[in-house]
N, C-alpha and C positions, 0 to 999 in steps of 0.2 A: 415455491422456494423453500430451501431446505435451511432448517434452523436446528442445526446439531449440538449448537454451542450455544448458551445461554449470555446474552452481553448484556452489561450494567444498561437500566433505563434509558440514561443519558446516550448513552452509546446509539442507542436503538432509535430514539427521536432523532441524532443528528443524521444516521444514514438514512431514515424515512424524509428527511429534509433535503436530501439531495435530489430528490427524485429517480433515481437510478434504481434499478434492480440490484439485489444484494442478498447472500445467502450466508450462513455459518457453515462448515464444515469441517469432519474428522476425515483425514487422509493421512495413511500410514502413521498413524498413531500421534498425529500433530493436528493443531487444531487452525481453522483458515478462516479469514474473513474474506469472501469476494465479491467485487463491486463490479456490475458491469456497465461498458458503455460510458465510460470517465471522459469528457472534453480534457484534450490536452491544450497548450498553448503552439501556435503556428511554429513551424522550426521541424518539425519531425514528420516523419514517412509517413504519419498515420493522424487523424482528428481526434481519436478516440482510442482510448484502450480499457483492457479488463484489469481492475486491480486487485493483488491478493495480499493480505498482511496477516503474517503469522500472529496467532496470537498464545502470548506466551504462558506457560501453567499460573504463574502467580499474578496474572492480569486481574486488574487494575493497579496492583503495590507494585507489579514488576513492570519493566517499561515496553513501549512496542518499538522492534526497531528495522528498520529497511523497509523497502516493497519490493514487489515482483510484479511483472507486466506482461500483458499476453495482448497482443503480439508485442515482441519485442522493440524497444524503440531507437532508430537510429535517427541523428542530425540530418537534415535534407543539403546542408553543406558541405559532407564528407568529415567532418570531425568527429576524431573518436571520442564517444561517451566513456570516461573513466570508471573504472570498476562495476564493470555491466557484464563481462565476460561470462559468468557463471550463471549456468540455468538450474531452475527447480520443478523437479515434476509436482505436479498438485491436478489431481481433480483429472488427469489422462492426458494433461497439457503441459508442455515446457515452458515454464516462465521465465524473463528473465530477470536475473537479480540484479537491484540498485542497491549497493553495499555502501549506504548511508548510516551513521551513526552519531546519536547524542555526543555531546563533548561535556566536558568539567563545567565551562562556559554558558553550557545549555542542558543540563540534567533533568532526566526525566522529576516532576514533581508529584507527588502522591497527592492524590485529591483534587488536583488541578489539571492535570494533564490527562487525556482520554484519547477516546479514537477519533475525536473532531480536530486535536490540537496534533496528533501525529498526520492525519490530512493536510492540515497547515504547513506541517513540513514538508510533505510530499508535493504539495504545490510549489513550495518555494524550488526544490530541487529540480523541479521541470522548468521552473520558469529560469530560474538562473543559470542552466545548463544552456540554453538558446539565446541568451543574451550575450 
């Protein structure tokens, strides 16, 4: 697996704890984390996806934002998932962007938030969408 971007040790430990293959890449002058075969809750068109997270240049002092899914997710009940219509090319694939952001009530906390807390948010987005 590629490790083109060095992540903080706590991120590496978290990613290893998932049990999924993962890698970091540089693509079109952007740095990405790719996690493969990540399970999603019932209610979607697939049982697992690959997840891409854009690693901002100042991370971990700057926040992580959004998530990108391959293949794209759809609800099996046909209800549209809002703010997922944009696609992002990463590593030769077209990934579905979920435009989800932190708010003033849930800001990025330097020294506390990291890849693990971002994945907690991603899990929350996935679960909330099919409830």
